[in-house]
Structures are given as structure tokens and as C-alpha cells.
KEZA-264015 format. One record per residue (C-alpha): residue in one letter; x, y, z; residue number from 1. Coordinates in Angstrom, 1 decimal. Last residue first. Example, Ala and Ser with C-alpha at 12.3 -4.5 7.8 and 13.67 -1.06 7.14 Angstrom:
2
 res      u      v      w   n
   S   13.7   -1.1    7.1   2
   A   12.3   -4.5    7.8   1
This chain:
111
 res      u      v      w   n
   E   -7.7   19.0   -0.3 111
   A   -9.9   18.0    2.7 110
   Q  -12.7   16.7    0.4 109
   Q  -10.2   14.4   -1.4 108
   Q   -9.1   13.1    2.0 107
   E  -12.6   12.4    3.0 106
   Q  -13.4   10.7   -0.2 105
   M  -10.3    8.5    0.3 104
   Q  -11.4    7.6    3.8 103
   Q  -14.8    6.7    2.6 102
   K  -13.4    4.5   -0.1 101
   K  -11.2    2.7    2.5 100
   E  -14.2    2.2    4.7  99
   L  -16.2    0.8    1.7  98
   W  -13.4   -1.6    0.8  97
   K  -13.1   -2.8    4.4  96
   Q  -16.9   -3.4    4.5  95
   K  -16.8   -5.3    1.1  94
   N  -13.9   -7.4    2.5  93
   K  -16.0   -8.2    5.7  92
   Q  -19.0   -9.0    3.5  91
   M  -17.0  -11.3    1.3  90
   K  -15.6  -13.2    4.4  89
   T  -19.1  -13.6    5.8  88
   A  -20.4  -14.9    2.4  87
   A  -17.4  -17.4    2.2  86
   K  -18.4  -18.7    5.7  85
   E  -22.1  -18.9    4.8  84
   V  -21.2  -20.9    1.6  83
   A  -18.9  -23.2    3.6  82
   E  -21.6  -23.8    6.3  81
   K  -24.3  -24.5    3.7  80
   V  -21.8  -26.9    1.8  79
   E  -21.2  -28.7    5.0  78
   E  -24.9  -28.9    5.9  77
   K  -25.9  -30.1    2.4  76
   T  -23.3  -33.0    2.8  75
   V  -19.9  -33.3    1.3  74
   Y  -18.3  -36.6    0.0  73
   G  -14.9  -38.1    0.5  72
   K  -15.3  -38.9    4.2  71
   K  -12.7  -36.3    5.1  70
   D  -14.8  -34.9    8.1  69
   K  -14.1  -31.4    6.9  68
   D  -15.4  -32.0    3.3  67
   V  -15.7  -28.3    2.6  66
   Q  -11.8  -27.6    2.6  65
   D  -11.3  -30.8    0.7  64
   F  -13.7  -29.7   -2.0  63
   R  -11.8  -26.4   -2.3  62
   K   -8.5  -28.2   -2.6  61
   G   -9.9  -30.5   -5.2  60
   A  -11.3  -27.5   -7.2  59
   Q   -7.9  -25.8   -7.1  58
   K   -6.3  -29.1   -8.4  57
   S   -8.8  -29.3  -11.2  56
   H   -8.3  -25.7  -12.0  55
   F   -4.6  -26.1  -12.5  54
   E   -5.1  -29.3  -14.5  53
   V   -7.7  -27.8  -16.8  52
   Y   -5.7  -24.6  -17.5  51
   E   -2.5  -26.7  -18.2  50
   A   -4.3  -29.1  -20.4  49
   R   -6.1  -26.3  -22.3  48
   T   -2.6  -24.7  -22.9  47
   V   -1.3  -21.6  -21.1  46
   K    1.5  -20.1  -23.0  45
   G    4.7  -18.3  -21.8  44
   D    6.7  -21.5  -22.0  43
   N    6.9  -21.8  -18.1  42
   N    6.1  -25.6  -18.2  41
   A    3.2  -25.3  -15.7  40
   D    1.7  -22.1  -17.1  39
   I   -1.1  -21.9  -14.5  38
   L    1.0  -20.4  -11.7  37
   E    2.6  -18.1  -14.3  36
   F   -0.7  -16.8  -15.4  35
   R   -1.8  -16.3  -11.8  34
   A    1.4  -14.2  -11.1  33
   Q    0.9  -12.1  -14.2  32
   F   -2.6  -11.4  -13.4  31
   A   -1.7  -10.3   -9.9  30
   G    1.0   -8.1  -11.1  29
   A   -1.4   -6.5  -13.6  28
   L   -3.9   -6.0  -10.8  27
   A   -1.2   -4.4   -8.6  26
   E   -0.3   -2.1  -11.4  25
   G   -3.8   -1.0  -11.9  24
   Q   -4.1   -0.6   -8.1  23
   G   -0.9    1.7   -8.1  22
   K   -2.3    3.6  -11.1  21
   A   -5.5    4.2   -9.1  20
   A   -3.5    5.4   -6.2  19
   G   -1.7    7.8   -8.3  18
   A   -4.8    9.0   -9.9  17
   F   -6.2    9.5   -6.4  16
   S   -3.2   11.7   -5.5  15
   D   -3.4   13.6   -8.7  14
   S   -7.1   14.3   -8.1  13
   G   -9.4   14.3  -11.1  12
   T  -11.8   11.9   -9.5  11
   L  -12.4    9.9  -12.7  10
   L   -9.2    7.9  -12.3   9
   L  -10.3    6.9   -8.8   8
   V  -13.7    5.8   -9.9   7
   A  -12.2    3.7  -12.8   6
   V   -9.8    2.0  -10.2   5
   A  -12.6    1.2   -8.0   4
   G  -14.6   -0.2  -10.9   3
   L  -11.6   -2.4  -11.7   2
   M  -11.7   -3.7   -8.2   1
């Protein structure tokens, strides 16, 4: 996404610069929200323990998503299915981004 922000800033168009600024603000907001999620005691600092605990919980959730039959272990087939599902989701997101980029380029050419 940072690449997209850089591209938008380099276009020279005020409308694109405004969009890039909005994306930059969105990134900053997302960073702040994630930091606050990890900072369990809300002291404005993320300790090693908070970081490890947060990511351990996230890893557990991801494992549970892959372990569909809830046997406490995953098979190669379950992992393969999860990877394929993630790849499909990433491809869809990439396609949406490319479509949005195309729309923005078309708007720029129309100006």
C-alpha cells in the first residue's frame, strides 16, 4: 500500500495527492489501532511480553482456522487448503487494487 501512496504522490495531481494523503492517514490510523491492541496495559509501550502474548493468541486463532476438524493437529491437506484459500483472497484483493488503480489513471487522463 505504501507503494500505491508513493505513486499517487508522484502523479502531481491535487486530487491524487489528496487521495494519497487519505491513504497515509489510514495507514497511520491502522498502525495506531494495531499498536493499541498489542499494548495490553495501555501504557503507550509494547513490551516483549505483550508482543509475544498478542502474536501467540493470533497464531492460535490462525491454527484453529486451519484445524477445521478440531483434532488439535493439522494435516498437509488442511494446510494446503488454507494456503490456497489465502492465495485466492490475496488475488481478489490484488485485482480490486488494480481496478481501482485503473480507475484513478482514467480519471487523471480525463482531467
